Each structure stands twice: as C-alpha cells, then as structure tokens.
C-alpha positions in Angstrom: -3.8 92.7 50.0 -1.6 93.0 46.3 -0.2 95.9 47.5 1.2 94.6 50.3 1.8 91.0 49.2 5.5 89.7 48.3 6.1 89.7 44.1 6.9 86.3 43.8 3.5 85.7 45.9 1.2 87.7 44.5 3.0 86.0 40.8 2.0 83.0 41.8 -1.4 84.1 42.7 -1.9 85.4 39.4 -1.0 81.8 38.0 -2.9 80.2 39.8 -6.9 78.3 39.3 -8.7 81.8 40.7 -10.4 84.4 38.3 -8.7 86.8 41.0 -5.7 88.6 40.6 -6.7 89.5 36.8 -5.6 92.0 33.6 -6.8 94.7 35.6 -4.8 94.5 38.8 -2.1 93.8 36.5 -2.5 96.5 34.9 -2.4 98.7 37.8 1.4 97.2 38.6 2.2 98.2 35.6 1.2 102.3 36.3 2.9 101.4 39.8 5.7 100.7 38.5 5.7 103.2 35.7 5.1 106.1 39.2 8.1 104.2 39.9 10.2 104.4 36.9 9.5 108.0 36.2 10.5 109.2 40.4 13.7 107.8 39.6 14.3 109.0 36.5 13.5 112.1 38.0 15.3 111.7 40.7 18.9 111.7 38.1 18.2 114.9 36.8 17.8 116.6 39.8 20.2 119.6 38.9 20.8 122.6 39.9 19.2 125.4 38.1 14.9 126.0 37.1 16.2 122.1 35.2 16.7 120.2 38.1 13.9 121.8 40.1 11.5 121.0 37.6 12.6 117.4 37.7 12.8 116.9 41.1 8.6 118.6 41.4 7.8 115.8 38.2 9.6 113.0 40.1 7.5 114.0 43.3 4.6 113.8 41.4 4.9 110.4 40.2 5.8 109.5 43.8 2.6 110.5 44.9 0.8 108.9 42.4 1.7 105.0 43.3 -0.6 104.4 46.6 -3.4 105.2 44.5 -2.3 102.6 42.0 -1.5 99.9 44.3 -5.6 100.9 45.8 -6.4 100.2 42.3 -5.0 96.4 42.2 -6.8 96.1 45.1 -9.8 97.3 44.3 -9.7 95.6 40.9 -9.1 92.3 42.4 -12.1 93.0 45.1 -14.7 94.0 42.2 -13.7 91.5 39.9 -14.1 89.4 42.3 -17.3 90.1 43.7 -18.7 90.3 39.6 -17.6 86.1 39.5 -19.3 85.4 43.0 -22.1 87.1 41.3 -22.4 84.7 38.3 -22.0 81.3 40.6 -25.6 82.2 41.5 -28.0 79.7 41.2 -30.6 80.3 38.4 -32.7 77.2 39.2 -36.1 79.0 39.8 -37.7 82.2 37.6 -36.8 84.7 41.7 -33.5 83.5 41.5 -32.7 83.4 37.5 -33.9 87.4 38.6 -31.8 87.9 41.1 -28.8 86.8 39.8 -29.2 88.7 36.4 -29.7 91.7 39.3 -26.2 90.7 40.9 -24.6 89.8 37.3 -25.7 93.3 36.6 -24.7 94.9 39.4 -21.5 93.1 39.5 -20.4 94.3 36.1 -20.8 98.3 36.8 -18.9 97.9 39.4 -16.0 95.7 38.1 -16.0 98.9 35.4 -14.7 101.4 37.6 -11.2 99.9 38.2 -10.7 100.1 34.6 -11.8 103.7 34.6 -9.5 104.5 36.8 -6.7 102.8 34.7 -7.4 104.9 32.5 -7.4 108.3 34.6 -4.4 107.2 36.5 -2.3 106.1 32.8 -2.8 109.8 31.4 -1.7 111.5 34.6 1.3 109.5 34.0 1.9 110.1 30.6 1.1 114.0 31.0 4.4 113.7 33.4 6.8 111.3 31.6 6.2 114.0 28.3 7.2 116.2 30.7 10.0 114.7 32.0 11.3 114.2 29.3 12.8 117.4 28.5 14.4 117.8 31.8 15.9 114.6 31.9 19.2 113.4 32.2 20.2 111.2 28.4 21.1 108.4 30.6 17.7 107.5 31.9 16.1 107.3 28.7 15.7 104.8 28.5 13.8 104.4 32.3 11.2 107.0 31.1 10.6 104.9 27.7 9.8 101.7 30.1 7.4 103.3 32.1 6.1 104.6 28.9 5.8 100.8 27.8 4.2 100.1 31.1 1.8 102.7 30.8 0.8 101.2 26.9 0.2 97.7 28.3 -2.3 98.9 30.7 -4.8 101.0 28.7 -4.3 97.8 26.3 -5.8 96.0 28.9 -8.4 98.9 30.4 -9.5 98.9 27.3 -9.9 94.8 26.6 -11.4 94.9 30.2 -14.3 97.9 29.7 -14.7 96.8 26.1 -15.4 93.4 27.9 -17.7 94.6 30.2 -19.3 96.7 28.0 -20.7 93.4 25.9 -22.1 92.0 29.0 -24.0 95.3 30.6 -27.7 95.4 30.1 -28.2 99.7 30.3 -27.3 101.2 28.1 -26.1 104.3 29.5 -23.7 102.4 30.9 -22.5 100.8 27.7 -22.2 104.1 26.3 -19.8 105.5 29.5 -17.2 102.1 28.8 -17.2 102.6 25.3 -16.2 106.9 25.3 -13.7 105.0 27.7 -12.1 102.5 25.4 -12.1 105.7 23.2 -9.8 107.6 25.4 -7.6 104.2 26.7 -6.9 103.7 22.5 -5.7 107.6 22.6 -4.0 106.9 26.0 -1.9 104.2 23.4 -1.1 106.2 20.9 0.4 108.7 23.1 1.8 106.0 24.7 3.2 105.3 21.2 4.1 108.6 19.7 5.7 109.3 22.7 8.2 105.9 22.6 9.1 106.9 19.7 10.6 109.2 20.2 12.3 108.8 23.5 13.5 105.4 21.3 15.4 108.1 18.3 16.7 110.4 21.0 18.7 107.1 22.6 19.8 106.5 18.9 20.3 109.8 18.2 22.5 110.1 22.0 24.5 106.7 20.9 25.3 107.5 17.4 
C-alpha cells in the first residue's frame, strides 16, 4: 500500500513501466501533503486567545484528513489496476468480446470513484486553507500557499482523469455525473488560484 511505502520506493514504482500507481494516486498523495502543510502552519499560529484556539481547531481538522487522502491513493491504485486488467482480457470470440466490454465498463466506473473523492477532499482542504489564512502567523503564509498549490494540482489531475473515464464510458448517466464533477474540479482549481494570488500578495506586502 502507498500509505505504508518509503517515499523512494513509491516514486520508483511510479517511474516504472507498470500502469499503477498513476496520476490519481499521485494527486491523492499531494492532498495528503497539503493536509500536512496546513496542519503544520496552524501549529505555528496557535497563540493565546480565540485566534489561537481557532488555528488549533483548523490544524486538527487538516491532520484528520491525511489518512483519508492516503486511503484515496490506495483506492485509486487498486481501481485503476482492475480497469487496466480488464483491457487485457481476450476478445477473440463474440462471447469473449462481450465479457471484455462489460468488465472494461465496470472497471471504468470503479476507477472514477477515487477522482470524485479527490474533488470532494480538495474542496474540504481549500475551505480549511481559506479559514487558516485569516488566523495564520505571517511567517507560514508560504506554507499555506504550498498547500494550496498541491490542492490545485490535484484538482487538475482529477479533471483530466474524469474526462478520460467519461470519454470511454457507455452509460450516459455516469458520463453526465463525471462531467458535472469535472466542472467541480475546475471550480476548485479556480478557487485555489484566487487564494494563491491573495497569499502571494500578502507575502509581498510583508516583505515590502
């Protein structure tokens, strides 16, 4: 499982000729890193009073999302592996081709679930980043910006993955669901861009 691997082993598997892990798993790892960065930034913003308690709450909420993100990485690797295996089934006879088609469609539907989760989890993390911006120690604004950049990258990966799956699905209802999720991923990316621009402006102002 990705969550139990050494970083070097994971990256070497990513670089191999195997179909998994791939982009979806990588995006989930990026969300785990974003959650870790937000928790760290919050830990450096826990002064006295209400502001400190708010930062503490945000940090705890971000940290709780790390296991969820890593679970998505494992889910994506497993689901995409099953979809890839379906494409390898024989199609020599009409019966074989029919079975292969059914298995491919099933695999694609399963493989779409983790990217849907990426969009949902990314939205939760962006919400925490927006709140933390108001409470954060100015010295950790760059860490929040780094977290937002990771969320933004995961949103782009989710959109591309969902579009790929939608292009090969025969179920029109499933296709519409994925297309709606792509819109959500694009909105998430736009939200990240706006927050990133605001954070960088504050960083420049602090250094001025």
